[in-house]
N, C-alpha and C positions, 0 to 999 in steps of 0.2 A: 665598500667601506667603511664612510661613518661606526655607520652599523655596529662589525668588530670591532675598532678601535677603544670607541666606549664602551660596551664590555668587553673587554680587560684591560683598562684600564678602571674599571667597576669590582672587577674579581681582587685586580691585583691591588686595590687601595681599598678592598673586604678581609684577603693574605693578611695584607701589610696592620690593618684596626687589629686581627683574629691576633696576631704573633703574639703580643703580651698578651692575650688572655689562659693562654699554650704557653708555659718557657718553658715543658721538656722540646719542643720540638716550633720553637720561635724565629731561630739557622734561614731552617729550612723555608716557615713560612715568610718569613722576610726577605730572603731570594730567592720568593718564585716570585713575589707579589710585588718586590721589587722589576724582578724583569718582564711582568707584565705589563707596569704601568710604562718602562719602559717602550716594550712595542709597540702599547696603543696610541704610544706621545709619535710612535714611527710608520704605525698605521696611519694616525690624521694627520698630520705633519706631509705623508708622501703623496696626501688626495688635493693639497693643498694648492694652487694653481702661482709659481717661480714666476716666471716669466711672463707674462701677455705682450 
């Protein structure tokens, strides 16, 4: 689970950073990158023990 969340975070950050270089597809890259960042953080948070 932590590996998948790190992969999602890395891909999301890469796409969000790449959106600045490709102005034609910046909206799509920003939306996809942001979604991957949120998914990665959600996966990371779901793996944390909340109550013990």
